[in-house]
C-alpha positions as CSV (number, residue, x, y, z in Angstrom):
1,T,-6.8,10.2,1.3
2,L,-3.8,8.1,0.6
3,L,-3.5,7.1,4.3
4,L,-7.2,6.2,4.4
5,S,-6.8,4.1,1.3
6,F,-3.7,2.3,2.6
7,T,-5.3,1.6,6.0
8,G,-8.5,0.5,4.5
9,Y,-6.8,-2.0,2.3
10,L,-6.3,-4.5,5.2
11,L,-9.9,-4.3,6.4
12,P,-11.3,-7.1,4.0
13,W,-8.8,-9.4,5.7
14,D,-8.1,-11.6,2.6
15,Q,-4.9,-12.7,0.8
16,L,-4.8,-9.6,-1.4
17,A,-5.0,-7.4,1.6
18,L,-2.4,-9.4,3.5
19,W,0.2,-9.2,0.7
20,A,-0.5,-5.6,0.0
21,V,0.1,-4.6,3.6
22,T,3.2,-6.9,3.7
23,V,4.6,-5.1,0.7
24,G,3.8,-1.7,2.1
25,S,5.3,-2.4,5.5
26,N,8.4,-3.9,3.9
27,M,8.7,-0.7,1.8
28,A,8.5,1.3,5.1
29,A,11.2,-0.9,6.6
30,Y,13.7,0.3,3.9
31,T,13.4,4.0,4.7
32,P,16.6,5.5,6.2
33,V,17.1,5.9,10.0
34,F,13.8,4.8,11.4
35,G,12.7,2.2,8.8
36,A,12.6,-0.9,11.1
37,Q,10.8,1.0,13.8
38,V,8.2,2.4,11.4
39,S,7.5,-1.0,10.0
40,F,7.2,-2.5,13.5
41,A,4.8,0.3,14.5
42,L,2.7,-0.2,11.3
43,V,2.3,-3.9,11.8
44,G,2.4,-4.0,15.6
45,G,5.0,-6.8,15.6
46,V,7.0,-8.9,13.3
47,Q,4.0,-10.4,11.4
48,I,0.5,-9.4,10.5
49,T,-2.0,-10.7,13.0
50,A,-5.6,-9.9,14.2
51,D,-4.1,-7.2,16.4
52,T,-2.8,-5.5,13.3
53,L,-6.3,-5.6,11.8
54,L,-7.7,-3.9,15.0
55,R,-4.9,-1.3,15.0
56,W,-5.6,-0.4,11.3
57,Y,-9.4,-0.4,11.8
58,V,-9.1,2.1,14.7
59,L,-6.7,4.2,12.7
60,H,-9.0,4.1,9.6
61,V,-12.3,4.7,11.4
62,L,-11.4,7.0,14.3
63,F,-8.0,8.7,14.1
64,L,-7.5,9.6,10.4
65,P,-11.1,11.0,9.9
66,F,-10.6,13.1,13.0
67,I,-7.3,14.6,11.7
68,I,-8.8,15.2,8.2
69,T,-11.8,16.9,9.8
70,I,-9.5,19.2,11.8
71,F,-7.5,20.1,8.6
72,M,-10.7,20.8,6.7
73,A,-12.1,23.0,9.5
74,V,-8.8,25.0,9.6
75,H,-8.8,25.3,5.8
76,F,-12.4,26.6,5.7
77,W,-11.8,29.0,8.6
78,R,-8.8,30.4,6.8
79,V,-10.7,30.8,3.6
80,R,-13.5,32.6,5.4
81,K,-11.1,34.8,7.5
82,D,-9.0,35.8,4.5
83,G,-12.0,36.8,2.4
84,G,-12.5,33.8,0.1
85,I,-10.7,32.8,-3.0
86,S,-9.2,35.5,-5.1
87,G,-10.4,36.1,-8.6
88,P,-8.3,35.6,-11.8
89,L,-5.3,37.9,-12.1
């Protein structure tokens, strides 16, 4: 949900979204070892452009819901396979 919220923040394409994504990508740039590469991958370049909007839209609408659906399916399968949720101890 956090990733969906973060990727959805840029979709209105206004000043608030621009600066929120700028701050988020700059925070990612300060992570150790791969910080600059992560920031470059998030933004798709040095600055936020229309290509960044397209990248985040595809991530928000296609990729992340697919991953979440897979995690939920595995979770429900495991609950059913293991016999449901245990009662109070």
